[in-house]
MARVO-943977 format. One record per atom (N, C-alpha, C, O): residue number from 0; atom name; x, y, z. Coordinates in Angstrom, 1 decimal, padded with zeros to 4 digits. Each point is the difference from the previous one (the first is absolute). Layout:
! residues N
{r NUM,'CA',{X,Y,Z}}
...
***
This chain:
! residues 108
{r 0,'N',{000.8,-001.2,000.0}}
{r 0,'CA',{-000.8,001.2,000.0}}
{r 0,'C',{000.9,001.2,000.0}}
{r 0,'O',{000.9,000.2,000.8}}
{r 1,'N',{-001.2,000.7,-001.8}}
{r 1,'CA',{000.8,001.2,000.0}}
{r 1,'C',{-000.9,001.2,000.3}}
{r 1,'O',{-001.1,000.1,-000.3}}
{r 2,'N',{001.7,000.9,001.0}}
{r 2,'CA',{-000.7,001.2,000.3}}
{r 2,'C',{000.6,001.1,-000.8}}
{r 2,'O',{001.2,000.3,000.0}}
{r 3,'N',{-002.1,000.4,-000.7}}
{r 3,'CA',{000.5,001.2,-000.8}}
{r 3,'C',{000.1,001.2,000.9}}
{r 3,'O',{-000.8,000.3,000.9}}
{r 4,'N',{001.9,000.4,-001.0}}
{r 4,'CA',{000.2,001.2,000.8}}
{r 4,'C',{-000.8,001.1,-000.6}}
{r 4,'O',{-000.4,000.9,000.8}}
{r 5,'N',{000.1,-000.9,-002.1}}
{r 5,'CA',{-000.8,001.1,-000.6}}
{r 5,'C',{-000.9,-000.6,-001.0}}
{r 5,'O',{000.4,-000.7,-000.9}}
{r 6,'N',{-001.7,001.0,001.0}}
{r 6,'CA',{-001.0,-000.5,-001.0}}
{r 6,'C',{-000.3,001.2,-000.9}}
{r 6,'O',{-000.6,001.0,000.5}}
{r 7,'N',{001.0,-001.1,-001.7}}
{r 7,'CA',{-000.2,001.2,-000.9}}
{r 7,'C',{-001.5,000.3,-000.2}}
{r 7,'O',{-000.3,001.2,-000.4}}
{r 8,'N',{-000.6,-002.1,000.6}}
{r 8,'CA',{-001.4,000.3,-000.2}}
{r 8,'C',{-000.7,000.5,001.2}}
{r 8,'O',{-001.1,000.6,000.0}}
{r 9,'N',{001.8,-000.7,001.2}}
{r 9,'CA',{-000.6,000.4,001.3}}
{r 9,'C',{-000.4,001.5,000.0}}
{r 9,'O',{-001.1,000.3,000.3}}
{r 10,'N',{002.0,000.6,-000.6}}
{r 10,'CA',{-000.3,001.4,000.0}}
{r 10,'C',{-001.1,000.4,-000.9}}
{r 10,'O',{-000.9,000.8,000.3}}
{r 11,'N',{000.8,-001.4,-001.5}}
{r 11,'CA',{-001.0,000.3,-001.0}}
{r 11,'C',{-001.4,-000.5,000.6}}
{r 11,'O',{-001.0,000.7,-000.2}}
{r 12,'N',{001.0,-001.8,000.8}}
{r 12,'CA',{-001.3,-000.6,000.6}}
{r 12,'C',{-000.5,000.9,001.1}}
{r 12,'O',{-001.2,000.3,000.1}}
{r 13,'N',{002.1,000.2,000.7}}
{r 13,'CA',{-000.3,000.9,001.1}}
{r 13,'C',{-000.6,001.3,-000.6}}
{r 13,'O',{-001.0,000.5,000.5}}
{r 14,'N',{001.7,000.1,-001.4}}
{r 14,'CA',{-000.5,001.2,-000.6}}
{r 14,'C',{-001.3,-000.2,-000.7}}
{r 14,'O',{-000.9,000.9,000.0}}
{r 15,'N',{000.7,-002.0,-000.7}}
{r 15,'CA',{-001.2,-000.2,-000.7}}
{r 15,'C',{-001.2,-000.1,001.0}}
{r 15,'O',{-001.1,000.5,-000.2}}
{r 16,'N',{001.4,-001.2,001.3}}
{r 16,'CA',{-001.0,-000.2,001.1}}
{r 16,'C',{-000.4,001.4,000.6}}
{r 16,'O',{-001.1,000.3,000.3}}
{r 17,'N',{002.1,000.5,-000.1}}
{r 17,'CA',{-000.2,001.3,000.6}}
{r 17,'C',{-000.8,000.9,-001.0}}
{r 17,'O',{-000.9,000.7,000.4}}
{r 18,'N',{001.2,-000.8,-001.7}}
{r 18,'CA',{-000.7,000.7,-001.0}}
{r 18,'C',{-001.4,-000.3,000.0}}
{r 18,'O',{-000.9,000.8,-000.1}}
{r 19,'N',{000.6,-002.1,000.1}}
{r 19,'CA',{-001.4,-000.5,000.0}}
{r 19,'C',{-000.8,000.5,001.2}}
{r 19,'O',{-001.1,000.4,000.0}}
{r 20,'N',{001.8,-000.4,001.2}}
{r 20,'CA',{-000.6,000.5,001.2}}
{r 20,'C',{-000.4,001.5,-000.1}}
{r 20,'O',{-001.0,000.4,000.4}}
{r 21,'N',{002.0,000.3,-001.0}}
{r 21,'CA',{-000.3,001.5,-000.1}}
{r 21,'C',{-001.1,000.3,-001.0}}
{r 21,'O',{-000.8,000.9,000.2}}
{r 22,'N',{000.7,-001.7,-001.3}}
{r 22,'CA',{-001.1,000.2,-000.9}}
{r 22,'C',{-001.3,-000.3,000.6}}
{r 22,'O',{-001.0,000.7,-000.2}}
{r 23,'N',{001.0,-001.8,001.0}}
{r 23,'CA',{-001.3,-000.3,000.7}}
{r 23,'C',{-000.4,001.0,001.0}}
{r 23,'O',{-001.2,000.4,000.1}}
{r 24,'N',{002.1,000.2,000.6}}
{r 24,'CA',{-000.3,001.0,001.0}}
{r 24,'C',{-000.3,001.3,-000.7}}
{r 24,'O',{-000.8,000.8,000.6}}
{r 25,'N',{001.3,-000.5,-001.7}}
{r 25,'CA',{-000.2,001.3,-000.7}}
{r 25,'C',{-001.5,000.2,-000.4}}
{r 25,'O',{-000.4,001.2,000.0}}
{r 26,'N',{-000.3,-002.2,-000.2}}
{r 26,'CA',{-001.4,000.2,-000.4}}
{r 26,'C',{-001.0,-000.2,001.2}}
{r 26,'O',{-001.2,-000.1,-000.2}}
{r 27,'N',{001.8,000.0,001.4}}
{r 27,'CA',{-000.9,-000.3,001.1}}
{r 27,'C',{-001.1,001.0,000.3}}
{r 27,'O',{-001.1,-000.3,000.3}}
{r 28,'N',{001.5,001.6,-000.5}}
{r 28,'CA',{-001.1,001.0,000.4}}
{r 28,'C',{-000.4,000.8,-001.2}}
{r 28,'O',{-000.6,001.1,000.1}}
{r 29,'N',{000.9,-001.5,-001.3}}
{r 29,'CA',{-000.5,000.7,-001.2}}
{r 29,'C',{-001.5,-000.2,-000.1}}
{r 29,'O',{-000.4,-001.1,-000.4}}
{r 30,'N',{-000.3,002.1,000.7}}
{r 30,'CA',{-001.5,000.0,-000.1}}
{r 30,'C',{-000.6,-001.0,001.0}}
{r 30,'O',{-001.0,-000.7,-000.3}}
{r 31,'N',{001.7,000.5,001.5}}
{r 31,'CA',{-000.5,-000.9,001.0}}
{r 31,'C',{-001.1,000.7,000.8}}
{r 31,'O',{000.0,001.2,000.2}}
{r 32,'N',{-001.0,-002.0,000.2}}
{r 32,'CA',{-001.1,000.6,000.8}}
{r 32,'C',{000.6,000.2,001.4}}
{r 32,'O',{001.1,-000.5,000.4}}
{r 33,'N',{-001.9,001.2,000.4}}
{r 33,'CA',{000.4,000.2,001.4}}
{r 33,'C',{000.2,-001.3,000.7}}
{r 33,'O',{-000.9,-000.9,-000.1}}
{r 34,'N',{001.9,000.7,000.9}}
{r 34,'CA',{000.3,-001.3,000.6}}
{r 34,'C',{-001.1,-000.6,000.9}}
{r 34,'O',{-000.2,-001.2,000.0}}
{r 35,'N',{-000.5,002.1,000.8}}
{r 35,'CA',{-001.0,-000.5,000.9}}
{r 35,'C',{-001.4,000.1,-000.6}}
{r 35,'O',{-001.0,-000.2,000.7}}
{r 36,'N',{000.9,000.6,-001.9}}
{r 36,'CA',{-001.3,000.1,-000.7}}
{r 36,'C',{-000.5,001.4,000.4}}
{r 36,'O',{-000.1,000.3,001.2}}
{r 37,'N',{-000.3,000.4,-002.1}}
{r 37,'CA',{-000.6,001.3,000.2}}
{r 37,'C',{-001.4,000.1,-000.5}}
{r 37,'O',{-000.3,-000.6,-001.1}}
{r 38,'N',{-000.6,001.2,001.8}}
{r 38,'CA',{-001.4,000.1,-000.6}}
{r 38,'C',{-000.1,001.0,-001.2}}
{r 38,'O',{-001.1,000.1,-000.6}}
{r 39,'N',{002.2,000.6,000.4}}
{r 39,'CA',{000.0,000.9,-001.2}}
{r 39,'C',{000.3,-000.7,-001.2}}
{r 39,'O',{001.2,-000.4,-000.3}}
{r 40,'N',{-002.2,000.1,-000.5}}
{r 40,'CA',{000.2,-000.8,-001.2}}
{r 40,'C',{000.9,000.7,-001.0}}
{r 40,'O',{-000.2,001.1,-000.3}}
{r 41,'N',{001.1,-001.9,-000.3}}
{r 41,'CA',{000.9,000.5,-001.0}}
{r 41,'C',{001.3,000.7,000.5}}
{r 41,'O',{000.8,000.4,-000.8}}
{r 42,'N',{-000.7,-000.3,002.1}}
{r 42,'CA',{001.2,000.6,000.6}}
{r 42,'C',{001.2,-001.0,-000.1}}
{r 42,'O',{-000.2,-001.1,000.3}}
{r 43,'N',{001.3,001.6,-000.7}}
{r 43,'CA',{001.2,-000.8,-000.1}}
{r 43,'C',{001.2,000.7,000.6}}
{r 43,'O',{000.1,001.2,000.1}}
{r 44,'N',{000.9,-002.0,000.3}}
{r 44,'CA',{001.2,000.5,000.5}}
{r 44,'C',{001.0,000.0,-001.2}}
{r 44,'O',{000.8,-000.9,-000.2}}
{r 45,'N',{-000.9,001.9,-000.6}}
{r 45,'CA',{000.9,000.1,-001.2}}
{r 45,'C',{-000.2,001.5,-000.5}}
{r 45,'O',{-000.8,000.8,000.4}}
{r 46,'N',{001.7,-000.5,-001.4}}
{r 46,'CA',{-000.1,001.3,-000.6}}
{r 46,'C',{-001.3,000.1,-000.8}}
{r 46,'O',{-000.5,-001.0,-000.5}}
{r 47,'N',{000.1,002.2,000.4}}
{r 47,'CA',{-001.3,000.3,-000.8}}
{r 47,'C',{000.4,-000.1,-001.5}}
{r 47,'O',{000.9,000.7,-000.4}}
{r 48,'N',{-001.5,-001.7,-000.3}}
{r 48,'CA',{000.4,-000.2,-001.4}}
{r 48,'C',{-000.6,001.0,-001.0}}
{r 48,'O',{000.4,-000.1,-001.2}}
{r 49,'N',{-001.3,000.9,001.6}}
{r 49,'CA',{-000.7,000.9,-000.9}}
{r 49,'C',{000.8,001.3,-000.2}}
{r 49,'O',{000.8,000.4,000.9}}
{r 50,'N',{-001.1,000.3,-002.0}}
{r 50,'CA',{000.7,001.3,-000.2}}
{r 50,'C',{-000.4,001.0,001.0}}
{r 50,'O',{-001.2,000.2,000.3}}
{r 51,'N',{002.2,000.5,000.4}}
{r 51,'CA',{-000.4,001.0,001.0}}
{r 51,'C',{-000.9,001.1,-000.6}}
{r 51,'O',{000.1,000.5,-001.1}}
{r 52,'N',{-001.1,-000.2,002.0}}
{r 52,'CA',{-001.0,001.0,-000.4}}
{r 52,'C',{-001.2,-000.6,-000.7}}
{r 52,'O',{-001.0,000.7,-000.1}}
{r 53,'N',{001.0,-001.9,-000.4}}
{r 53,'CA',{-001.1,-000.6,-000.6}}
{r 53,'C',{-001.0,-000.4,001.0}}
{r 53,'O',{000.3,-000.3,001.2}}
{r 54,'N',{-001.6,000.2,-001.6}}
{r 54,'CA',{-001.0,-000.5,000.9}}
{r 54,'C',{000.3,-001.4,000.6}}
{r 54,'O',{-000.3,-000.2,001.2}}
{r 55,'N',{000.9,-000.7,-002.0}}
{r 55,'CA',{000.3,-001.3,000.5}}
{r 55,'C',{001.1,000.1,001.1}}
{r 55,'O',{-000.1,-000.7,001.0}}
{r 56,'N',{001.1,001.6,-001.2}}
{r 56,'CA',{001.0,000.2,001.0}}
{r 56,'C',{-000.6,000.5,001.3}}
{r 56,'O',{000.3,-000.5,001.1}}
{r 57,'N',{-001.2,001.4,-001.2}}
{r 57,'CA',{-000.7,000.6,001.2}}
{r 57,'C',{-000.8,-001.0,000.7}}
{r 57,'O',{-000.1,-000.1,001.2}}
{r 58,'N',{-000.6,-000.8,-001.9}}
{r 58,'CA',{-000.8,-001.1,000.6}}
{r 58,'C',{000.9,-000.9,000.7}}
{r 58,'O',{-000.3,-000.4,001.2}}
{r 59,'N',{001.4,000.0,-001.8}}
{r 59,'CA',{000.9,-000.9,000.7}}
{r 59,'C',{000.7,000.6,001.2}}
{r 59,'O',{000.2,-000.6,001.0}}
{r 60,'N',{000.1,001.9,-001.2}}
{r 60,'CA',{000.6,000.8,001.1}}
{r 60,'C',{-001.0,000.0,001.2}}
{r 60,'O',{000.4,-000.1,001.2}}
{r 61,'N',{-001.6,000.3,-001.5}}
{r 61,'CA',{-001.0,000.0,001.1}}
{r 61,'C',{-000.2,-001.3,000.7}}
{r 61,'O',{-000.1,-000.1,001.2}}
{r 62,'N',{000.1,-001.0,-002.0}}
{r 62,'CA',{-000.1,-001.3,000.6}}
{r 62,'C',{001.2,-000.3,000.9}}
{r 62,'O',{-000.1,-000.5,001.1}}
{r 63,'N',{001.3,000.8,-001.6}}
{r 63,'CA',{001.2,-000.2,000.8}}
{r 63,'C',{000.0,000.9,001.2}}
{r 63,'O',{000.4,-000.5,001.1}}
{r 64,'N',{-000.8,001.7,-001.2}}
{r 64,'CA',{-000.1,000.9,001.2}}
{r 64,'C',{-001.0,-000.6,001.0}}
{r 64,'O',{000.3,000.0,001.2}}
{r 65,'N',{-001.4,-000.4,-001.6}}
{r 65,'CA',{-001.0,-000.6,000.9}}
{r 65,'C',{000.5,-001.2,000.6}}
{r 65,'O',{-000.2,-000.2,001.3}}
{r 66,'N',{000.8,-000.7,-002.0}}
{r 66,'CA',{000.5,-001.2,000.6}}
{r 66,'C',{001.2,000.2,001.0}}
{r 66,'O',{000.0,-000.6,001.0}}
{r 67,'N',{000.8,001.6,-001.4}}
{r 67,'CA',{001.1,000.4,001.0}}
{r 67,'C',{-000.6,000.5,001.3}}
{r 67,'O',{000.5,-000.3,001.1}}
{r 68,'N',{-001.5,001.2,-001.3}}
{r 68,'CA',{-000.6,000.5,001.2}}
{r 68,'C',{-000.7,-001.1,000.9}}
{r 68,'O',{000.1,000.0,001.2}}
{r 69,'N',{-000.8,-000.9,-001.9}}
{r 69,'CA',{-000.6,-001.1,000.7}}
{r 69,'C',{001.0,-000.8,000.8}}
{r 69,'O',{-000.2,-000.3,001.2}}
{r 70,'N',{001.3,000.0,-001.9}}
{r 70,'CA',{001.1,-000.8,000.7}}
{r 70,'C',{000.6,000.7,001.2}}
{r 70,'O',{000.4,-000.6,000.9}}
{r 71,'N',{-000.4,001.9,-001.0}}
{r 71,'CA',{000.6,000.9,001.1}}
{r 71,'C',{-000.9,000.0,001.2}}
{r 71,'O',{000.4,-000.1,001.1}}
{r 72,'N',{-001.8,000.1,-001.3}}
{r 72,'CA',{-000.9,000.3,001.1}}
{r 72,'C',{-000.6,-001.3,000.5}}
{r 72,'O',{-000.5,000.0,001.2}}
{r 73,'N',{000.5,-001.1,-001.9}}
{r 73,'CA',{-000.7,-001.2,000.5}}
{r 73,'C',{000.9,-000.8,000.9}}
{r 73,'O',{001.2,000.0,-000.2}}
{r 74,'N',{-001.8,-000.6,001.2}}
{r 74,'CA',{000.8,-000.8,001.0}}
{r 74,'C',{-000.7,-001.4,-000.1}}
{r 74,'O',{-001.0,-000.3,000.6}}
{r 75,'N',{001.6,-000.5,-001.4}}
{r 75,'CA',{-000.6,-001.3,-000.3}}
{r 75,'C',{-000.1,-000.9,001.2}}
{r 75,'O',{-000.9,-000.8,000.1}}
{r 76,'N',{001.7,001.0,000.9}}
{r 76,'CA',{-000.1,-000.9,001.2}}
{r 76,'C',{-001.1,000.5,001.0}}
{r 76,'O',{-000.5,-000.8,000.7}}
{r 77,'N',{000.2,002.1,-000.8}}
{r 77,'CA',{-001.0,000.5,001.0}}
{r 77,'C',{-001.3,000.5,-000.6}}
{r 77,'O',{-001.0,-000.1,000.7}}
{r 78,'N',{001.0,000.5,-001.9}}
{r 78,'CA',{-001.2,000.6,-000.6}}
{r 78,'C',{-001.0,-001.1,-000.4}}
{r 78,'O',{000.4,-001.0,-000.6}}
{r 79,'N',{-001.6,001.2,001.0}}
{r 79,'CA',{-001.1,-000.9,-000.4}}
{r 79,'C',{-000.6,000.4,-001.4}}
{r 79,'O',{000.5,001.0,-000.6}}
{r 80,'N',{-001.5,-001.7,000.2}}
{r 80,'CA',{-000.6,000.3,-001.3}}
{r 80,'C',{-000.5,001.5,-000.1}}
{r 80,'O',{000.3,000.6,-001.0}}
{r 81,'N',{-001.0,-000.1,002.0}}
{r 81,'CA',{-000.5,001.3,-000.1}}
{r 81,'C',{001.1,001.1,-000.1}}
{r 81,'O',{-000.1,000.9,-000.8}}
{r 82,'N',{001.1,-001.1,001.6}}
{r 82,'CA',{001.1,001.0,000.0}}
{r 82,'C',{000.8,-000.1,-001.3}}
{r 82,'O',{000.3,001.1,-000.5}}
{r 83,'N',{-000.2,-002.3,-000.1}}
{r 83,'CA',{000.7,-000.1,-001.3}}
{r 83,'C',{-000.8,000.7,-001.1}}
{r 83,'O',{000.5,000.6,-000.9}}
{r 84,'N',{-001.9,-000.8,001.0}}
{r 84,'CA',{-000.8,000.6,-001.0}}
{r 84,'C',{000.1,001.6,000.1}}
{r 84,'O',{000.0,000.6,-001.0}}
{r 85,'N',{000.0,-000.1,002.2}}
{r 85,'CA',{000.2,001.5,000.2}}
{r 85,'C',{001.3,000.4,-000.6}}
{r 85,'O',{000.1,001.1,-000.6}}
{r 86,'N',{000.9,-001.8,000.9}}
{r 86,'CA',{001.4,000.4,-000.5}}
{r 86,'C',{000.1,-000.2,-001.5}}
{r 86,'O',{000.7,000.8,-000.7}}
{r 87,'N',{-001.4,-001.8,000.2}}
{r 87,'CA',{000.0,-000.1,-001.5}}
{r 87,'C',{-000.7,001.2,-000.6}}
{r 87,'O',{000.4,000.5,-001.0}}
{r 88,'N',{-001.5,-000.1,001.6}}
{r 88,'CA',{-000.8,001.2,-000.5}}
{r 88,'C',{000.9,001.2,000.0}}
{r 88,'O',{000.0,000.8,-000.9}}
{r 89,'N',{000.7,-000.6,002.0}}
{r 89,'CA',{001.0,001.1,000.1}}
{r 89,'C',{001.0,000.0,-001.0}}
{r 89,'O',{000.4,001.0,-000.6}}
{r 90,'N',{000.2,-002.2,000.3}}
{r 90,'CA',{001.1,-000.2,-001.0}}
{r 90,'C',{-000.6,000.3,-001.4}}
{r 90,'O',{000.7,000.6,-000.8}}
{r 91,'N',{-001.9,-001.0,000.5}}
{r 91,'CA',{-000.6,000.2,-001.3}}
{r 91,'C',{-000.2,001.5,-000.2}}
{r 91,'O',{000.1,000.6,-001.1}}
{r 92,'N',{-000.5,000.1,002.2}}
{r 92,'CA',{-000.2,001.5,-000.1}}
{r 92,'C',{001.3,000.7,-000.2}}
{r 92,'O',{000.1,000.9,-000.8}}
{r 93,'N',{001.0,-001.4,001.4}}
{r 93,'CA',{001.3,000.5,-000.2}}
{r 93,'C',{000.4,-000.2,-001.5}}
{r 93,'O',{000.7,000.8,-000.6}}
{r 94,'N',{-001.0,-002.0,000.1}}
{r 94,'CA',{000.3,-000.3,-001.4}}
{r 94,'C',{-000.8,000.9,-001.0}}
{r 94,'O',{000.6,000.4,-001.0}}
{r 95,'N',{-001.8,-000.1,001.4}}
{r 95,'CA',{-000.8,000.9,-000.9}}
{r 95,'C',{000.7,001.4,000.0}}
{r 95,'O',{000.0,000.7,-001.0}}
{r 96,'N',{000.5,-000.2,002.2}}
{r 96,'CA',{000.7,001.3,000.0}}
{r 96,'C',{001.2,-000.1,-000.8}}
{r 96,'O',{000.4,001.0,-000.7}}
{r 97,'N',{000.3,-002.1,000.8}}
{r 97,'CA',{001.3,-000.2,-000.8}}
{r 97,'C',{-000.4,000.1,-001.5}}
{r 97,'O',{000.8,000.6,-000.8}}
{r 98,'N',{-001.9,-001.2,000.4}}
{r 98,'CA',{-000.4,000.0,-001.4}}
{r 98,'C',{-000.2,001.5,-000.5}}
{r 98,'O',{000.4,000.4,-001.0}}
{r 99,'N',{-001.1,000.3,001.8}}
{r 99,'CA',{-000.3,001.4,-000.3}}
{r 99,'C',{001.3,000.9,-000.1}}
{r 99,'O',{000.1,000.8,-000.9}}
{r 100,'N',{000.8,-001.1,001.8}}
{r 100,'CA',{001.3,000.7,000.0}}
{r 100,'C',{000.7,-000.3,-001.3}}
{r 100,'O',{000.6,000.9,-000.7}}
{r 101,'N',{-000.6,-002.2,000.3}}
{r 101,'CA',{000.7,-000.4,-001.2}}
{r 101,'C',{-000.6,000.6,-001.2}}
{r 101,'O',{000.7,000.5,-000.9}}
{r 102,'N',{-002.0,-000.6,000.7}}
{r 102,'CA',{-000.7,000.6,-001.1}}
{r 102,'C',{000.3,001.5,-000.2}}
{r 102,'O',{000.1,000.5,-001.1}}
{r 103,'N',{-000.1,000.1,002.3}}
{r 103,'CA',{000.3,001.5,000.0}}
{r 103,'C',{001.5,000.3,-000.2}}
{r 103,'O',{000.4,001.2,-000.1}}
{r 104,'N',{000.4,-002.2,000.0}}
{r 104,'CA',{001.5,000.2,-000.1}}
{r 104,'C',{000.7,000.5,001.2}}
{r 104,'O',{001.0,000.6,-000.1}}
{r 105,'N',{-001.6,-001.0,001.3}}
{r 105,'CA',{000.6,000.5,001.3}}
{r 105,'C',{000.7,-001.2,000.7}}
{r 105,'O',{-000.3,-000.1,001.2}}
{r 106,'N',{001.1,-000.7,-001.8}}
{r 106,'CA',{000.6,-001.1,000.6}}
{r 106,'C',{001.2,000.4,000.9}}
{r 106,'O',{000.3,-000.8,000.9}}
{r 107,'N',{000.3,001.9,-001.1}}
{r 107,'CA',{001.2,000.4,000.7}}
{r 107,'C',{-000.4,001.0,001.1}}
{r 107,'O',{000.9,000.4,000.8}}
***
């Protein structure tokens, strides 16, 4: 039995494996939904794919704003159904305000 001191294919296999792992991780959050589920339909954790200033952009901006607000204010461990419903309503109201700001060109 002989033991090779250097396997010429070893480094390539390691690099290939690392490359595959990076490719798999690279797409993990591209257009991924919120991890714990959001009641705001269509909200995604990703960049807004629509042209800035377009109505589609503003609708997506509003959905993302509402979902972000909901995730900020909800306490999944403590809030019951009624409290979650109230917080969802508040988040949707904040999303509607975000939509109006966007349509009016006041994002900054």
